[in-house]
N, C-alpha and C positions, 0 to 999 in steps of 0.2 A: 639222178639215176632213173633211167627209163626201164620200166619192167613190163614185159609181155606176159600176160596170163593166158596161156594157150588153152582155148575153150572150144571144144568140138561137140558135134551133135551127140546127145545122150550124156552130156557132162553132169557131174555131181555138183549140185549148187553150193554145197558147203566148201568145196575146194576153191571154186572161182570167186564166189561172192564174199566169203569171209576174208580171204586174202586181199581182195580188192578194197574192201572197207578198211581193214587194218592198215595196209600199206599206204593208202592215200590220206591217212591221218598225219602223215609226215610230209605233206605237200610243202609246208613252209621250209622244210629242209632240202627241197629239191627232188623229192621222190614223186614219181608219177607212174602209177600202175594202170594198165588198160586191158580190157577184154580183147583178146586177139583171136580171130577166127578166119576160116577160109572164105566164108561168104558174108553177105551183108547182115544176115541174122543167124542165130544159132539157138537150138532148142535143147533144153535140159532133159534129164532122165524122167522128170515129173511133168514134162510138157510146158515148161516156162520158156517162152521165146524172147530173146533179147537182141538188141542191135549191137553188132560188133563195133568197138571203138577204133580198132586197127586191123588191117589185113594181115594174113599170116606172114607175109613178106617182112613185116615189122620185126620179126624174130631176129633176123640177121643184124639189125641195127640196135637192138636193145642191149642194155648193160646187164640185165638179168632176165632170166626166163623161168617161168613156173609152169610145169606140165601137170595139169590136174588129171583126175581119173574120170571114169564114166562107164556106162554099160556097153559101149561099142569100142572100147580101146583096142581090143584084139583085131577088130576090123580096120581101125584107123592106122595101126602100125604097119599094115600091109597095103596101105593106099599110097602109092608113090606121089600122087598129087599133093599129099600132106607132108610126107617125110622129106621130099626134096626141098621144101621150104624151111625145114628145121635145121638151119645151118648153125649148129651150136659150136661154140668155141670155149672150152673150159679154161683156156689160158687167159681169155679176155673177159668172159662172162661168168656171172654167178648163175648156177643152174640148179633148180629145185624140182623134184618129182614126187608126187604124192600118190600113194596106193598103186593102182594099175598104171598110172602115169610113168612109173619106173620102167614099164615095158618099152617105152620109147627110147630110154637110155640103152636098153639091151639091143633093140633093133638098129640103133644108130652106132653101135660099137663104143658106147660111152659108159657102160655099166661099171661102176666102181667095184673094187674087190670086196668092200664091206658095205652093206645096205640094210634098209628095212623096207617093209611094205605091208599091205593088209593081208589078212588070212586067205582071201580068195586068190590073190595073185601069187602068194608064196610058193605053191606047188610048181608053178611054171618056172619061176626063177631058181627054184631049188635044183633044177637040172643044169644050171650053170656052175661056174667055179666060185661064184660070189658067196661070201659068208653073210647069212641073213640073221640079223640080231633082233631080239624082242625089245625094241625101244621105239619111242615115238619119233625120234629124230636121229639120223646118223649122217655125219658129214665126212667127206674125204676130199681134201683140197677145196676147190671151188664148186664141188657138186654135193648137194645134200638131198637125202631121201627121207620121206616121212611115211608113217603107217597109221591108218585109222582116220576117219573123216575129221574128227575134232583136233587132229594134230595140225590142221591148217593154221591155227593160231601160232603154234610154235614155228612152223615153216615161215610164216610171214615175219615173225619175230627174229628169226635167223637172218633173213634178208635185211631187216632194219638194223640189226646189230652190226652187220657187216658195213652198212652204209653210214650210219650215224652214231655208232657206239652202243655198247650194251646198256648203259644207264638210260640213255634216251629211248632206246627200244623198249625197255621195261616200263618206262613211264607211259608210253603209248599203249602197250598191251594192257596195262592196268585200267585204262579207260574203257575196256570192253569186259572187264571182270564182273562176275555176278555181284550184286550188292551184298555186302557183309563178308565177301570172300576175296576182297582186293589184295590184302596182304598175303593170304594163303596162295592165291593164284599167281601173284607176282613172284613169290619165293620159288614156287615149283617151276614156273617158266624160266626164271633166271638159272636155276640149277640145270635144267635140261638144255637150254640154248648155250650157256657159257661153255659147257664141255665140248661143244661142236664148232666153236669158232676158229680155233687154230689147229685143227687136225691136219697134219701134213698129207699130201697125196702120196699114197704108197707106190712103189715101183715094182711091177708095172701098174699104172693107175687104172687101166681098163682091162676088163676080162674079155 
């Protein structure tokens, strides 16, 4: 599974780097997640500049796409140079969006009828017909949304569970659990992720 982690200027480090680290712990199972950006480098909300591993055009070839959040998301969703590269296909791809990254789903006409997001983004999406739930992870068909920076581990776990199965995904997530909390963290992650794995796409799927 090739995973594009869409990472744009002003990105939230927790969204991109946590997912990158967790997902690539399954390389032996054929998982390969890569930082995907419009230019050769991209700078985070806290001034960390990294080299992109893939160009934004990689999105159309990826098996899964993760749309992270950032301080400039509202500008990015109105940038046609970016949005025209986001050729997302929920029939073929797994698509995840975290916090303000959900705004891309809205802009692209792919917003599920039931979602979650962070508290800052919620008022904008409350104007749509989508039902916004107070949960860290909400899936509908092949699209999953997450809310809150630390939900990135659950989002990565959802992708893993879809690719290699829930048990293997949980064993990978437990490797990043705080010492002394492995069992507790694993149990909570399993409960959250397992409920979102086989959620059928509602009709109509998109708002």
